C-alpha positions in Angstrom: 101.4 96.7 79.3 105.1 96.3 79.5 108.1 98.5 78.8 110.8 100.3 80.7 108.4 102.1 83.1 106.8 98.9 84.1 110.2 97.3 84.7 111.2 100.2 86.9 107.9 100.0 88.8 108.4 96.3 89.4 111.9 97.1 90.8 110.5 100.0 92.9 107.9 97.6 94.4 110.5 94.9 95.0 112.8 97.3 96.8 110.1 98.7 99.0 108.1 95.5 99.9 110.8 92.8 99.8 114.0 94.7 100.8 113.1 97.8 102.8 110.1 96.4 104.7 112.1 93.4 106.1 115.0 95.6 107.0 112.8 98.0 108.9 111.2 95.1 110.7 114.6 93.8 111.8 115.6 97.4 113.0 112.3 97.7 114.8 112.7 94.4 116.7 116.5 94.2 117.1 117.6 97.8 117.0 119.9 99.8 114.8 123.6 99.1 114.4 126.3 100.4 112.0 125.7 97.7 109.4 122.0 98.1 109.3 122.3 101.9 109.2 124.7 101.7 106.2 122.3 99.2 104.5 119.3 101.4 105.1 121.0 104.6 103.8 122.1 102.8 100.6 118.7 101.3 100.1 116.9 104.6 100.6 119.3 106.3 98.3 118.6 103.8 95.6 114.9 104.1 96.1 115.1 107.9 95.9 117.0 107.7 92.6 114.5 105.1 91.2 111.6 107.2 92.3 113.0 110.3 90.6 113.5 108.3 87.3 110.0 106.9 87.4 108.5 110.3 88.0 110.4 111.7 85.0 109.2 108.8 82.8 105.6 109.3 83.9 105.8 113.0 83.2 106.9 112.3 79.6 104.6 109.4 78.6 103.1 107.7 81.6 99.9 105.7 81.4 97.0 106.2 83.8 97.6 102.7 85.1 101.3 103.2 85.7 100.7 106.5 87.4 98.1 105.0 89.7 100.4 102.1 90.6 103.3 104.5 91.3 101.1 106.7 93.5 100.0 103.6 95.5 103.7 102.5 96.0 104.8 105.9 97.1 102.0 106.1 99.6 103.0 102.7 100.9 106.6 103.8 101.1 105.7 106.8 103.3 103.3 104.8 105.4 106.1 102.2 106.0 108.6 104.8 107.1 106.1 106.7 109.2 105.3 103.6 111.1 108.9 102.8 111.8 110.7 103.6 115.0 113.6 105.3 113.1 114.1 108.7 111.7 115.1 108.9 108.1 115.0 111.5 105.4 112.6 110.6 102.6 112.8 111.5 99.0 110.8 114.6 98.0 107.1 113.9 97.8 106.1 115.6 94.6 103.0 117.8 95.0 103.3 119.9 91.8 103.3 119.1 88.1 106.8 119.7 86.6 107.2 121.6 83.4 110.2 120.6 81.2 112.5 123.3 79.8 113.6 122.6 76.2 117.2 122.7 75.1 117.0 126.0 73.3 115.3 128.0 76.0 117.4 130.4 78.0 115.0 131.1 80.8 117.4 131.9 83.7 120.7 133.4 84.8 122.6 132.4 87.9 122.9 134.9 90.7 126.5 133.7 91.2 127.3 134.0 87.5 127.9 130.3 86.9 127.2 129.2 83.3 127.5 125.4 83.9 124.0 124.8 85.4 120.9 124.3 83.4 117.3 123.9 84.5 115.8 120.6 83.2 112.3 121.1 84.6 110.5 123.3 87.0 107.4 123.3 89.2 105.9 125.4 92.0 107.6 122.9 94.4 111.1 122.8 93.0 113.3 122.1 90.0 115.7 119.5 88.5 119.0 120.7 87.3 121.9 119.5 85.2 125.1 120.8 86.8 128.7 120.3 85.6 129.9 120.9 89.1 128.7 119.0 92.2 126.2 120.9 94.4 126.3 119.9 98.0 123.1 118.3 99.4 121.7 120.7 102.1 123.2 123.8 100.4 121.0 126.7 99.3 120.7 127.3 95.6 119.8 130.7 94.2 118.7 131.5 90.6 116.6 134.0 88.7 114.1 133.4 86.0 113.9 136.1 83.3 110.4 136.7 82.1 109.5 139.4 79.5 106.1 139.7 81.1 106.9 139.3 84.8 110.4 140.6 85.0 113.0 138.9 87.1 111.7 136.1 89.4 114.2 135.3 92.2 114.1 131.6 93.4 115.8 130.0 96.4 115.8 126.4 97.3 117.6 123.6 99.2 119.5 121.0 97.3 117.8 117.8 98.5 119.5 115.2 96.3 122.3 114.8 93.7 123.5 112.0 91.6 126.0 111.5 88.7 124.4 111.9 85.2 123.8 108.5 83.6 125.3 109.5 80.3 127.6 112.4 79.9 129.3 114.6 82.5 128.0 116.4 85.5 125.2 115.7 88.0 121.4 115.7 88.0 120.3 117.7 91.1 116.9 118.1 92.8 116.1 121.4 94.5 113.1 122.0 96.8 112.0 125.6 96.9 112.1 127.4 100.3 109.0 129.5 101.2 108.3 132.3 98.7 106.9 135.8 99.1 103.4 136.0 97.7 104.5 138.2 94.7 107.2 135.7 93.7 104.8 132.8 94.0 102.2 134.6 91.9 104.8 135.5 89.2 106.1 131.9 89.1 102.6 130.5 88.8 101.9 132.8 85.8 105.3 132.0 84.3 104.6 128.3 84.4 101.1 128.7 83.0 102.5 130.6 80.1 105.3 128.0 79.4 102.6 125.3 79.2 99.5 126.9 77.7 98.1 123.5 76.7 98.2 122.0 80.2 
């Protein structure tokens, strides 16, 4: 079955098997230099962006076949990097189902009173944001979810990636949650279950 997701999976596979793998082989045998480091950083950044896009597409309407292929490619990516003699920061490895937040929902307020950031989706592991201002990778992001049943749920996470929005202004940002206290984790679990009663 074809379509945009298959095309992106084909590109994802090509970047990993036919571009990243040969580059890592060269680095392993001939060592790292400035040119190879730049090439590797750019390639991994592109792979991370593509991975994030595919994950979003699969969450919306992915087939079982596409999901299985994607999982296999991600496993191969991590095995490839793990076996390399270089230290790199990999894209976030998703372990939790993400729940989308519809346009009309006002589920959160910013601790620092910014009104130009919106949660696109949320999981126990992290969230994806649309921000009109650039958030620095490595910075700590704070927010609060307002729940009528569970009260205020404070969340804190590290900004792990950021890229310009494809269409429109601002940035799409990935946040990975820092360790939570048990009461916060329980409240967030219940909150997500209530947001997606059919899942």
